[in-house]
C-alpha positions in Angstrom: 98.8 -109.5 195.7 100.8 -107.9 198.5 101.8 -105.0 196.3 98.2 -104.4 195.3 97.1 -104.4 198.9 99.8 -101.9 199.9 98.8 -99.6 197.0 95.1 -99.8 198.0 95.9 -99.0 201.6 98.0 -96.0 200.4 95.2 -94.7 198.3 92.7 -95.1 201.1 95.0 -93.3 203.5 95.6 -90.5 201.0 91.9 -90.0 200.7 91.3 -90.0 204.4 94.1 -87.5 205.0 93.4 -85.3 202.0 92.9 -81.6 202.7 91.4 -78.9 200.5 92.0 -75.2 201.1 89.4 -72.7 199.9 90.7 -69.1 199.6 88.8 -66.0 198.8 90.4 -63.7 196.2 89.4 -60.1 196.9 90.6 -58.6 193.6 89.7 -61.5 191.3 86.2 -61.9 192.6 86.9 -65.6 192.8 87.4 -68.6 195.0 90.7 -70.5 194.8 90.7 -74.3 195.5 94.1 -75.6 196.6 95.6 -79.0 197.2 98.2 -78.3 199.9 99.7 -81.7 199.8 100.5 -81.5 196.1 101.3 -77.9 196.5 99.1 -76.6 193.6 96.2 -74.6 192.7 93.4 -76.9 191.5 90.8 -74.5 190.3 89.6 -70.9 190.4 85.9 -70.3 190.4 84.3 -66.9 189.8 81.9 -65.9 192.5 80.5 -62.5 193.7 82.0 -59.1 194.0 84.9 -58.6 196.5 84.8 -61.9 198.4 86.4 -61.7 201.8 85.1 -63.6 204.9 84.6 -67.3 204.5 83.4 -70.1 206.9 82.5 -73.8 206.5 79.1 -75.1 207.4 78.9 -77.5 210.4 78.3 -80.5 208.1 81.3 -79.3 205.9 79.2 -79.5 202.8 78.8 -75.7 202.1 80.9 -72.6 202.2 79.5 -69.3 203.4 81.3 -66.4 201.7 80.8 -62.7 202.2 80.7 -61.0 198.8 81.0 -57.5 200.2 80.1 -55.4 197.1 77.0 -57.6 196.6 75.8 -57.1 200.2 75.1 -60.8 200.6 76.7 -64.0 201.9 76.8 -66.6 199.1 76.3 -70.3 199.8 78.6 -72.5 197.7 78.5 -76.3 197.5 81.9 -77.7 198.3 81.5 -80.6 195.8 80.2 -78.7 192.8 81.6 -75.3 193.7 78.3 -73.8 192.4 76.1 -71.3 194.3 73.2 -72.9 196.0 71.7 -69.9 197.7 72.5 -66.8 199.6 71.9 -65.2 203.0 71.0 -61.5 203.7 73.8 -59.8 205.6 73.2 -56.1 205.7 75.5 -53.7 203.8 79.1 -54.4 203.0 79.7 -57.7 204.9 83.3 -58.5 205.5 83.9 -60.7 208.5 81.5 -63.1 210.2 81.4 -66.1 212.5 79.3 -69.3 212.7 78.2 -70.5 216.1 79.2 -74.0 217.2 75.7 -75.3 216.8 75.9 -74.3 213.1 72.5 -72.6 212.9 73.5 -68.9 213.1 75.9 -66.5 211.5 77.0 -63.2 213.1 78.0 -60.6 210.6 79.7 -57.3 211.2 78.3 -54.4 209.2 81.1 -51.8 209.3 79.2 -48.9 207.7 76.1 -49.2 209.9 77.8 -50.0 213.3 75.8 -53.2 213.6 76.1 -56.9 214.1 73.5 -58.8 212.0 72.3 -62.1 213.3 71.3 -64.6 210.6 69.2 -67.7 211.0 70.7 -70.1 208.5 67.8 -72.5 208.1 65.3 -69.6 207.7 67.8 -67.7 205.5 66.9 -64.4 207.1 68.2 -61.8 209.5 66.5 -62.2 212.9 68.1 -59.2 214.7 70.6 -56.3 214.3 72.6 -55.3 217.3 74.1 -51.8 217.6 77.8 -51.8 218.6 80.7 -49.4 218.3 81.8 -47.5 215.2 83.2 -49.6 212.3 82.8 -53.1 213.7 85.0 -55.6 212.0 86.0 -58.9 213.7 83.4 -61.1 215.3 83.7 -64.4 217.1 81.6 -66.9 219.1 82.8 -68.6 222.2 82.9 -72.4 222.0 80.5 -72.7 225.0 78.1 -70.4 223.0 77.8 -68.0 225.9 79.3 -65.0 224.2 79.4 -63.4 220.8 82.1 -60.7 220.6 82.5 -57.9 218.2 85.3 -55.4 218.0 84.9 -51.9 216.7 87.9 -50.3 214.9 87.1 -46.7 215.5 85.8 -47.1 219.1 88.7 -49.4 220.1 86.4 -51.7 222.0 85.4 -55.3 222.4 81.6 -55.6 222.7 80.4 -58.6 224.7 77.0 -59.8 223.4 75.2 -62.4 225.4 74.1 -65.0 222.9 71.0 -66.0 224.9 69.5 -62.5 224.8 71.4 -60.9 221.8 72.1 -57.8 223.9 75.4 -56.0 224.6 76.3 -56.8 228.2 79.7 -55.2 228.5 82.5 -53.4 226.7 86.2 -53.6 227.1 88.7 -51.0 225.9 91.6 -52.4 223.8 94.5 -50.9 221.8 93.9 -49.0 218.6 92.1 -50.6 215.6 91.2 -54.1 216.7 91.2 -56.5 213.7 91.1 -60.1 214.9 89.4 -62.1 217.6 89.8 -65.7 218.8 88.6 -67.6 221.8 90.6 -70.3 223.5 89.0 -73.8 223.1 87.9 -73.7 226.8 86.2 -70.3 226.3 88.3 -68.9 229.2 90.3 -66.4 227.2 89.8 -64.0 224.3 92.7 -63.0 222.1 92.4 -59.5 220.4 94.8 -58.1 217.8 95.2 -54.4 217.5 96.5 -53.3 214.0 97.6 -49.8 214.9 98.6 -50.6 218.4 100.9 -53.3 217.2 99.8 -55.5 220.1 97.7 -58.5 221.1 95.5 -58.2 224.2 94.5 -61.4 226.1 91.2 -60.9 228.0 89.6 -63.0 230.7 86.1 -64.0 229.5 84.6 -64.1 233.0 85.8 -60.6 234.2 86.2 -59.2 230.7 89.5 -57.7 232.0 92.9 -57.6 230.6 95.3 -60.5 231.5 98.2 -59.3 229.4 99.1 -57.1 226.4 101.7 -58.8 224.2 104.1 -56.7 222.1 106.3 -57.7 219.2 109.9 -56.9 218.2 111.5 -58.2 215.0 115.1 -57.5 214.1 115.3 -55.4 210.9 111.6 -54.6 210.9 110.4 -51.2 211.9 107.6 -51.0 214.5 105.2 -49.3 212.0 105.3 -52.5 209.8 104.1 -54.7 212.7 100.4 -54.7 212.3 98.6 -57.7 214.0 95.5 -58.8 212.2 94.4 -62.5 212.1 94.8 -64.6 215.2 94.2 -68.3 216.0 94.6 -70.5 219.1 95.0 -74.3 218.9 92.6 -76.7 220.6 95.0 -77.7 223.3 95.8 -74.1 224.2 99.5 -74.6 223.6 100.0 -72.1 220.7 98.5 -68.9 219.5 99.6 -67.6 216.1 99.2 -64.0 214.9 99.5 -62.6 211.4 101.6 -59.4 211.5 100.5 -57.8 208.2 103.2 -55.9 206.3 105.9 -57.3 208.7 105.5 -60.4 206.5 105.7 -62.6 209.7 103.6 -64.8 211.7 104.3 -64.7 215.5 104.2 -68.0 217.5 103.1 -67.3 221.0 103.1 -69.8 223.9 99.5 -69.7 225.0 100.4 -70.6 228.6 103.2 -68.2 229.3 101.9 -65.6 226.8 105.5 -65.1 225.5 106.5 -64.8 221.9 108.7 -67.8 221.0 109.3 -67.5 217.3 108.6 -65.5 214.1 107.9 -67.3 210.7 108.8 -65.4 207.5 105.8 -65.8 205.1 104.5 -63.9 202.1 103.8 -60.2 201.8 101.1 -58.6 203.9 100.0 -61.7 205.7 96.4 -61.3 206.7 94.5 -64.4 207.9 95.3 -67.8 209.2 93.7 -71.3 209.7 94.8 -74.6 211.2 94.7 -77.9 209.3 92.2 -80.3 210.8 95.0 -82.1 212.7 96.3 -78.7 213.9 99.8 -79.6 212.8 99.9 -77.1 210.0 98.9 -73.4 209.7 97.9 -71.8 206.4 98.2 -68.1 205.8 96.8 -65.7 203.2 99.4 -63.2 201.9 97.6 -60.4 200.2 100.3 -58.6 198.3 102.4 -61.6 197.2 99.2 -63.3 196.0 100.0 -66.6 197.7 99.4 -68.8 200.7 102.1 -70.1 203.0 102.1 -73.4 204.9 103.7 -73.5 208.4 104.6 -77.0 209.7 104.3 -76.8 213.5 106.2 -80.1 214.0 109.2 -78.9 212.0 108.6 -75.3 213.2 109.2 -73.9 209.8 107.5 -72.6 206.6 107.5 -75.5 204.2 105.7 -74.2 201.1 104.2 -71.2 199.4 101.5 -71.6 196.7 100.4 -68.9 194.2 96.6 -68.6 194.3 95.5 -65.3 192.6 95.1 -61.6 193.4 94.7 -60.5 197.0 93.9 -63.7 198.9 91.9 -62.7 202.0 90.1 -65.4 203.9 90.5 -69.2 204.0 89.1 -72.4 205.4 90.3 -76.0 205.2 88.2 -79.1 204.6 
């Protein structure tokens, strides 16, 4: 009886702590479903053309996926992995963000120099906001005061007041901004610059620069250090930055703003996401066609999992 009880408790614990990683595969036109604990690819599901950006709905029951060459955002049920609808997004959607309330998406339209605002419940675009040339990353502050978009060609961060959906300010950053992430307290905005090889930390009240962080990796030339994805943990202890063809993820102390460590991952690391308990970080490695798992307790990469061609975006449920 005791053995049966222990087995039952183990199975219940496993279910509670189970994680599923969903990865968009840009070249396969597919979604990969991964069990990170078992370290294996569970399933690959065909979706739209050139899937890239992906976010999870607030109730965690649906995936929103930008299928760029279809000019829509597909809605995929997380249980059945079948399409259940779509959202209009403007031309060539790539990156987008969901607001904390879970009722709006903000989509960057690179070719049109716009940010499109989508009402999820109504399944329609309610406004387009002109921004700089070639906007790519977009983020929403946790306090829902700001939506920010960064334009690659203009090298600016555009501060959009969510209440009015108007651009209130612009901040010049280093060349080709590619990633944005707010701190959990909404006090700082982290901006990666792919061609500048830097990360700029901005104050969200003054919109001014706090610090520009540079990277130096022994044996890696500066031109290979191309910061793209960036995430900051909920306690504001760590920020992690994907460094593209440097094949490294930088670990930055979010208080001192100093680089503390580099993790060697797969080739051309692009985007990152925390596990729900924030003890692990998952990365998409576009050229090596895999994802890496970084254990922040052990401070090392513990696993790589092959997923398919050109993994781009990912979310964890």
